[in-house]
FINUZA-508375 format. One line per 8 residues: number of its first residue (from 1); for each residue y negated, x, z of C-alpha. Coordinates in steps of 0.02 Angstrom, whole numbers. Example, Ala and Ser with C-alpha at 12.3 -4.5 7.8 and 13.67 -1.06 7.14 Angstrom:
# FINUZA-508375
1 = 225 615 390  53 684 357 $
# end
This chain:
# FINUZA-508375
1 = -1000 2578 -2683  -1160 2643 -2760  -1231 2544 -2904  -1386 2541 -3009  -1489 2381 -2999  -1428 2325 -3171  -1247 2353 -3120  -1272 2248 -2964 $
9 = -1341 2102 -3066  -1192 2114 -3185  -1070 2120 -3038  -1148 1965 -2961  -1130 1872 -3127  -947 1923 -3143  -909 1875 -2963  -976 1699 -2990 $
17 = -834 1667 -3112  -697 1775 -3034  -645 1709 -2862  -504 1839 -2850  -628 1980 -2873  -743 1905 -2742  -599 1892 -2618  -545 2071 -2655 $
25 = -723 2137 -2630  -735 2045 -2464  -565 2107 -2404  -609 2288 -2443  -789 2286 -2382  -849 2422 -2264  -848 2296 -2121  -667 2249 -2155 $
33 = -612 2429 -2170  -698 2473 -2005  -615 2323 -1922  -442 2380 -1985  -476 2558 -1926  -527 2499 -1752  -374 2385 -1741  -260 2530 -1789 $
41 = -343 2645 -1663  -322 2514 -1526  -139 2487 -1575  -98 2673 -1562  -192 2690 -1397  -82 2553 -1321  73 2620 -1409  47 2792 -1329 $
49 = 31 2710 -1157  191 2611 -1186  284 2764 -1248  229 2866 -1097  283 2731 -976  453 2705 -1058  504 2887 -1076  449 2955 -907 $
57 = 590 3022 -801  614 2898 -661  688 2940 -492  851 2856 -452  825 2700 -350  918 2677 -187  970 2497 -169  968 2419 3 $
65 = 1122 2317 41 $
# end
């Protein structure tokens, strides 16, 4: 978010009286978005590994009796 200095002062005044807005701004901060992106990337990296291991053609096993 790009703001002029006056806009930033106004936003700070509003956020003092609006806890929901403050929580929303924190949840959607650049740090939070980067953290969600990295978590998603990590999830799909492990998901691909799991998918590859599950769907590989396996040789038939010979059981010893």
